[in-house]
C-alpha positions, 0 to 999 in steps of 0.5 A, spaced: 711 386 541 712 384 534 706 382 530 709 377 525 711 370 525 717 367 527 723 367 522 721 360 519 714 362 519 712 357 524 710 356 531 713 352 536 708 347 539 709 344 546 705 342 552 703 347 557 706 348 564 703 350 570 706 357 569 702 358 563 696 359 567 695 366 567 698 367 560 692 362 557 687 366 561 690 372 557 690 369 551 682 366 551 680 373 553 683 376 547 679 371 543 672 372 543 667 368 543 670 363 547 668 363 554 673 366 559 674 362 565 679 363 571 686 363 572 685 357 576 682 353 571 687 354 566 692 352 572 689 345 573 689 344 565 696 345 565 697 341 571 692 335 570 692 335 562 698 337 559 698 330 554 691 333 551 693 340 551 698 344 546 700 351 546 703 355 540 709 360 541 714 364 538 719 369 541 714 374 543 710 369 547 703 365 546 700 365 540 695 359 541 692 353 545 688 347 544 685 344 551 682 338 551 681 331 555 679 324 554 672 323 556 672 317 562 672 310 559 673 313 552 681 313 551 680 313 543 676 320 543 679 327 544 674 332 547 677 339 544 674 344 549 677 350 547 681 352 541 684 359 541 689 363 536 691 370 538 689 375 533 696 376 531 697 369 528 690 368 525 689 366 518 696 362 518 692 355 519 695 355 526 689 352 529 689 346 525 697 345 526 695 345 533 690 340 533 694 335 528 700 336 533 696 334 539 693 328 535 700 326 532 703 325 539 705 318 541 700 316 546 698 309 549 692 309 546 692 314 540 685 318 539 681 315 533 675 320 534 675 328 536 669 331 539 667 338 540 661 343 541 661 349 537 655 354 537 652 355 530 654 362 530 661 360 531 663 360 523 671 360 524 671 354 529 666 350 524 671 351 518 676 349 523 673 342 525 671 341 517 678 342 515 680 337 520 675 332 518 678 333 511 685 333 513 684 326 517 679 324 511 674 322 516 666 324 517 664 329 521 657 328 524 653 333 528 648 332 533 644 336 539 648 336 546 647 342 550 640 346 548 641 353 549 636 353 555 641 349 559 645 355 560 640 358 564 640 366 564 647 366 561 644 367 554 648 362 551 647 359 544 646 351 543 652 347 543 651 341 538 656 336 538 661 335 532 664 328 532 670 327 527 672 319 526 674 314 526 681 316 523 688 313 523 692 318 527 697 322 524 704 321 524 709 326 527 713 330 523 720 328 523 724 332 529 718 335 531 715 333 538 709 337 540 
């Protein structure tokens, strides 16, 4: 498997398809500290939420994914559930590219807020969302959401809520439809 970027140095961005479920689970398995879920869950994400999820790929396969959804009754908000970037694609800004690609999709109600939860120890994700807030020229606020005790015996750290916005949705790049 080639470890380099595509010939033009960019990844192709696209919505997920049902057949991507097993590859999505395999990608997340290569991306600790992300919580690994069943193939069934990734199949459901691809089937039910293709408009709020995005994949990045090159000729060698899947490089990354962002999964998200619109919380019920809050069409102006994209909740980002997982951001995974394959180790062979790290350090190239792919996570930010996927988030911006997802936010630039034409939608009946474009997102003006991004929410996610990120544990205090996940410095890479915290840097990613700080960069997203800066790129969107929007404030990033942090509040308590899920205390560690709520995870029971799983020894999971707290998951505070990061909220970015409000912002003006990015404009899609000409000729690019993520």
